[in-house]
N, C-alpha and C positions, 0 to 999 in steps of 0.2 A: 472454723479457722481456715481450712483448706479451700473451702468454697469462696471465702472472702478474698483470699489471695488470688484465686483464679479470676474473680470479678475485677479486682484491682488491675490485673494484667490485661484483661480485655479492655478496660477503660483506657489503659496506657496505650494499647495498640490503636484504639479508635482515635485517641487524641493525636497521635503521630500521623495517622492516615488523614485525619481531618485537616491538620495543619499543612501537610504536604499537598493535599488536594487544593487547598486555597491558594497556595503559592503557584502551583502548576496551572490552575485555572486562569491566572492572570495572562498567560501567554497563549491561551487557546481561544482564538477568535471564533472558531466553529462552535465551541461549547457555549460561549457567551451568547451567540446568536440563537442556538438551540433553546437555551433557557430564558431568553428574553432579557439578559443582563446588559447593563449599559457598557458600551465600548468607548472608552475615553482615549485610548492610545493603541498603537501597534507595537508588538514586541521588538525590542532592539536586537540587532544581530552582529554588533561589533565585538571585538575580542574582549574588551574590558567587561562588557556585560556577561559574556561567556565565562570569564574568570570568576566574576562575583557569584554566578550561579553555581559554579563548582565549589566555591567556599561554602555556600549555603547547603549544597548537597552533602558535603563532608560533615556538617553539623547534624543533619538528619541521620546520616549513617551512624554517628556516635550515639544518637538517641535510640536507634534501632538495636545497636549492639548492646545497649545497656538493659534491654528487656530480657528477662529470664524466660527462655523458650520452653523450659520444662513446665511453666505455669500457664501457657496459652493453649487454646484448643487448636485443632488441626487447621481450620479455616483461617484463623488469625496468624498461625505460623506461616501459612502460604502467603498471606498478605505481607508479612514482614519480609519474607524471602524475596518476593517480587519487588517490593519497594527498594530493598537494599541493592538488588542486582541492577535495577534501573538506574539508581543513583550512582553506583560504582561505574557503570558503563558511561555515564555522563562525565565523571571524574577522569576516567581513562581516555576519554575523547578529546580533552582540552589540548594535549600536545599535537593533535592532528587538525586543529582548527583551520590552519591555512591550506591544507591539502584538498579540502572539499570545495567544489564550485557551487555557488548559490545563485548564479545568474542564468542557469540553464533552463530549458523548457520544463523539465519535470520538477525542478526545485523552485525557481522563481515563478514558473507558470502556475504552480499550485498556490504559492503564497500570494501572487498577484491576484488570482481569481478570488481568493478568500477576502482580500482587502476590497476588491471591487464589489463583491457581494454585500459588504457592509454599507457601502454608499447606495447601492441599488435598492436595498431593502430598508434603509434608514426611515424611522418613523418620525414624522413632523407633527407632534401633538399640541405643541404650544410654542410661543416665541422663545422660550428657554431652550428649545432644541436646535435653534439656528447656529448659535456660536459654537457649541460642541462639534457640529458638522464641519465648520471651518477649521477648527483645531485638528480634526482628523485629517483634513486635507494637508495641513502642515506636517502631520505625522507621515503621511504618504510621501511627501517630498523628501522627508528625512530618511525614509526607507531607501529611496533611490540614491541618496547621497551615501548611505552606508554600503550599498552595493558597489558603488564606485570606489569607496575607500578600501573595501576588501579586495577588489580587483587590483588596485594599486599596491596594496600590501603583498598580495600574491606575486605580482610582477617583480617587486623588490626581492622576493625569495626565489625567483626563477620558476615560479609555478604559474603557467599561463594556459588559457584555453587552447585546445588543439584547433588547427585550422579547419578541419572538417566540421567542427561544431559552429563555426562562425555564422553561416547562413541561418541556422536555426535560432541562434541568440538574437541576431539582428532582426530576423523576421518576427520574433516575439516582441521585441521592443518597438518595432514599427507598428505592430498590431495594437499595442497599448497606446501608442501615440495617436493613431487614427481614431481610437475609441474614447479619447479623453472626454469630449463633450457629452457623449452618451452615458459615460460612467458617472460624471460629477454633477452635471446640470439636471436637476430633477424636472420631470414633466409637470406641467401646470397643475394637473389634478392632485398631485402629491402636496402642493402648497396651497390648496384651496381654503385652508383655515385662515390665511393671512390676507390683508388688503393689498391692493395693487402696489402701493408705495413700499410696503414691507417686502413684497415679492421682488420688486425691481431692485431694491437695495441688496437683498440677499443674493440674487443672481449676479449682480455687479461685483459683490465681494468674492463670489465663486470664480468669476471670470478673471478677476484680478489675481487670485491665487494661482489659477491655471497659468496665466501669462507670466507671472513674476516668480513663481516657485516651482511648480510641478513640471511644466514643459521645459524650462531651462535645466532643471536637474536631470530630466530624462535625456535631453539633447546632449548634455555634458557626458553622460554615460555612453551614449552612442558615439560621440566624437572621440572619446578616449579609446574605445574599441577599434575605431577606424583610423586611429593615429599610428605612429610608429610602433605602438604595441602590437598591431597586426603583423608587422614584419618579424616580431620576436616570437610569435606563436609557433609552437612545434608542429611539424607535419604529422607526427605520430600521435596515436591515442594511447591511453592506459596509465594507470597510477604509478607503475614501476619507474617511469622515466623522470619523475620529479624528486627533489630532495626529500627524504623521509617517506617516499612513496611506498616502499615495500612494507614498512611498519604500518602505514596508514591502511593499506589494503588488507593486511592481516587483521587489523582492528575491525575493518568493515565486514570481513567474513564472519567474525564472531558476533559483531553487532547485529547482523541480519539473520544468523543461523544458529548461534549457540551450539555449534557442532563439534568444536575442538579439532576440526580438520584443517590441514594445510591446503594452500592453493593447488599444489601438485597432486595431493591425494584426491581433491575434488575433481580436478581435471581428468585424472585416470578413471574415476567413477563415471564421469560423463562420457568419455570415449568408449568405455566398455558397454554402457547401456545404449549409446547411439548405434554402435555396431550391431548389438542384439536386436534392437528395434528395426534397424535397416533390413536385417534378415527376415524378421517377422513380416514386414511389409511385402517383401518379395514372395514369401510363402503364401500369404493371403491372395496376392495377385495371381499366383499359380493356381490356387484353388478355384479362382474365378475364371480360369482359362485365358488369362491375359499374359502374354509373353513378350511384350514390346518394351518393357522397362518402366521405371518409375515416372520419368518426365512425361512419356506418352500417356501413361495411365492418369496422371494428374490433369493433363490436357483434356482427356476424355471426360473426367469428372466435371471440369469447368464448363463443359458443353452438354452435360447431362441435365435435362429439365428436372429430374427428380431431386437434384442437389441444389438447384438454383431457384430460390423463392421468387415468385412474380410480384408479390405485394407484401407489405408489412403484416397483413393479416395472415398470410401463408407462413411467415416466420413465427408468429405467435402460436399458430396451431401446431407447428412442428415441435416447438419447445413444450407446449402443454401436453401434447400426446406422450412425450417421454415422462412427464410428471404423472400423468394418469397411469402409466405402466408401472411405476414404482410404488405408488400409494398403497396398494394392497399388501406390500411387503414391509412397510415401515414398522408395523407393530412387532415384527420378528427381529428387528434390529435395534429398536429404541423403546425405552419405558416411558419417555416423556416427549411430547411434541410442543413446539412453541404455540402460544395462543394466537400470535399474529398470522393471518393468512398470507399466501404468497401469490405472485403473478408476474407477468411480463408486460413491459411497456416500452414503446420506442423512445429513444433519447429525444430531447429537444433538438430540432433540426439545426439550430444555430450552433450546437456543440458538435455535430457529427463530423464536420470537416477536420476537427482537431483531435478526434479520438479514434484510434485504430479499432478498439473493441468497445464493449460496454462496461457496466459496473453494477454491483448490487447496491440498491438504495434502501436504507433501513426505514422501517415505518416511522411516521411522525404523527404529531397531534392532528395535522391536516390530512394525512393519508395513512390509515392504519395497515395498509398492505405493504409487505416487503416485496420489492420488485427488482427483477433483472431488467435494467434499462439497456436495450440493445441498439446497435447502430443499424438503422433501416435504410441507409443511403446506398446507392450503387450496388444493388442486390446482385446484379449479374456477376460481380467480382467478389461476392461473399458466399462461397459454397457452404452448404450446411452439413458437410461431411462429418464434422465433429460436434454437431449441435447437441447430441446426447450427453457425452461427457461434460461439455461446457455447461449445460443447464443443471446437471447433477452437482457440478462444482459450485454453481452460483446459488441455487435454491435448495431443494431437498435431495439429499440430506447435507448439503454443503453450507455455504455462508449463511443462508437464512436460518438454518438450525443453530449453528454455533453462535451467531450474533444475538439472536432473539432469546435463546435459552439463557444466555449470559445477562441480557438486559432485563429479563423477567425474573431473575433470581434475587429474591429479597434477603437472602442469607449472607451475601457478600457486600463488602463496603463499596460505596459509590466510586471510589478511586479505581476499583477493578472493573467497573462498567464504563466509566467515561474517559479515563486516562489510559492510554496504551502502555501498560507496564510489560509489554511483550512485543514480539516482532512478527514479521510476515511468515516466519517458518511455521508458526502454529496456525495462523489464519489461512494463508494460501496453502500450507501443507494440509490442513483439514479439508479445504476445498478440493484438492487433488485426491486426497484419501477418499472423499465422498464419491468421486467419479470411479476410483478403483473399486470401492465397495459395490457400486451399482453394476459394474462389469462383472464382479465376482459372483453376484447372485443372478446373473443371466439377463440383465437389462440391455446389454449390447451384444446379443447373440447372433444377429445376422452378420454375414461376412463383411459387408460394407460398413456396418456399425463397428465391427471389430477393427477394420482398417482405420476408421475415424478415431478410435480410441488409441491406436498405435501412433497415428499422426499427432494426436493431442499430446501424448507423452513425449514424443520426439521433440516437440517444440520446447518443453521444459528441460529435458536432459541436454539438449543442444546448448542451453544457457550455461550449464556447468562447464562445458568445454570453452565456450567463447568468452565468458566473463573472466575466468581464470587465465585463459590464453592471452587476452589483450592486456589485462591488468598486472599479470605477474610473470608471464612466460615469453614475452616478446613477440606475440602475434601482431601482425599488422592489421589494419582495418580491412584491407583487401583479402588477407588470409581468412579472416572471420566471415566476411561476406560470401566468399566462395564456399566455405564449409556450410554456411546456413542455406545457401541456394541448393546445395547437393542434398541436404538431409531433411529439410523442412518443406512445408507447403506454403511458406510465407511469400507474400507478394514482394516485388522489388521495393516498393515504398516502405513496407514493414521492415524489410531487411536493413534499409538505410537508417531508419529511426531507431530500431531495436538495438543495433550494434553500437550506436552512439549512446543510447541509454545505459548499456552495460559498461562502457569504457570511459564515459565522461560524467554523465548526469548522476548515476546512482550505483557506483561500483559495489558489487557484492549483493545487492538487493535481489537480483533475479535468481540467485542461487537458492533462495528460500523455498521456492515452489517444489522443486524435485527433492531437495534434501529433507524438507519438512514431511512430505509424504513418505519417503523412505523410512524416516525415523519413527513415524507413527505406526507403520506396518511392522517395523522391528520391535517396538514396544508391545504391540499387540501379540506378536509371536512369542515374545518372552513371557508375557502374562499367561498365555495359553500353556506354555511349557511348565510354568511355575504352578498353575492351578490344576492342570490336568483335567479330570472329569468335572471339576467344579467350574471350569471356564464357561462363561456365557457371554457371547459377543455384546449383549445388551449391557452387561456390567462394564465392559471395556468402554463402550460409548458413554455410559453414565460417568465413569471415572474421568474421561477426557472433557466432557461438556458441562457437568453439573457444578463444578467449582469455577467455571468461567475460563476464558482463554488465559494461558500462562506460558512463559518460555519453556521450550521443550526439555531443557535439563531439569527444571523444577517439576515439570510434569512427570518425568521419569521417577523422581523421588516420591511424588504423590501416588503414582501407580503402585510403587512398592508398599507404601502405607496402606493403600486400598487392598492389595493382595494379602497382607498380613491380617487385616481385619476379616477378610473373607475366609481365610484359612482357620481363623480362630473361632468362627461361628460353629 
């Protein structure tokens, strides 16, 4: 009887997870492309759609709350907790709908690239594929109209883009405008299945939609921003200045970090760590016999051939040398390795101008290797001082380990593999923890590697100060940029874009990197204190990775469950 009830509960959990997965898949262009599913529309972003999604989320929460948690196994219990927290966060976010800007480079830039990719990779297998393509063009025009409606709705509520963001937004929209033909008009070889008449009619229909729908919608958006709206834009940046801005920023802190910390508390953590790291940098320079100060030392590094790669091949060798150094130690840190191999590869050169750094690219059916895609342009201005911590963050034991152990795990529901029921504090926090771990076991033992590690950390703790300073504590953009110039190795271009990212595009998101690492180290230390002689660092890594990525507050509960089981053996 007990076993039957347990099986019934497992079936109930799976049913809820299956249903929620299906609902959420509808809005995920990237997953539909990944699985080869048809894309018939783009997700709406208007307020009414957001409200309806919240009502749907409340229904799912009721179903989750009706499950008897005493009758489900630990993995299913985690799935329920993650789904519920994700849905509750969605519900809590509705009152802040108007405070978030969706037209900015990080937000609309990502969404726009996803939609463009749909058109650029669209498969024309039969005549039946032509009309759906045109319908998607209508959907694209509708997306532009919804962006305009949100801007107007925000304007009515005295929530307007700050003036410093204007060149970036207009630059993004102009970029889309100039690339319209390349995005929407397929090359001839993609239409080779159709006769000349069908091709001509199809291209004519595309051109008509471009001229009559998409370009006018885009131009209307540009014209509105350039209208008297521009005169009403505030000079200052930061969430605090808008109606409801303080509550919105508090929500975004929790949305991205699950930390329970206030902006002021995070700011103080950042100031303390920045001061400590600043002193560490000075001490290392002293050990190296360099007494002329930080700026002079950084200038020296920028002119040191050792830190300036001459070719992309040099970049790749430097990264892989660090990987070879840590590989013999992996078995002492982890009981499981991902099946997918890892490597490094240069970004597509067309993307390099728009990306400050690179990113981790997950394995696909076309390429089984998980790769760090690095920016190989302008190498003379890309010193490799922190290449060690960076590659440990991105590959082993960082993102490559976390992502692929999650994807290869057959014991968890697909909703925990494909849908992000967690935030950057665990993903980027793990990446930074991986670099911390590498330093801890001696992978960055040379003085200049140590300096690079401190510089790497400084970049992330600097974010705690600037993000909270600009969004909650009244810091000006100029204040933030001066602070960043003094304390980081960032270039002027990076300082310009990063400070706007924190204060306009994605308030709170940049807090996740440092806070996530700190939380993981704290959880590990607590586990060590609790288990004493029973503590094995491989157990901690198993506990963090083997159940897949999860919000850090849920991870802490999971670690407690793990510890109790360990002590009971």
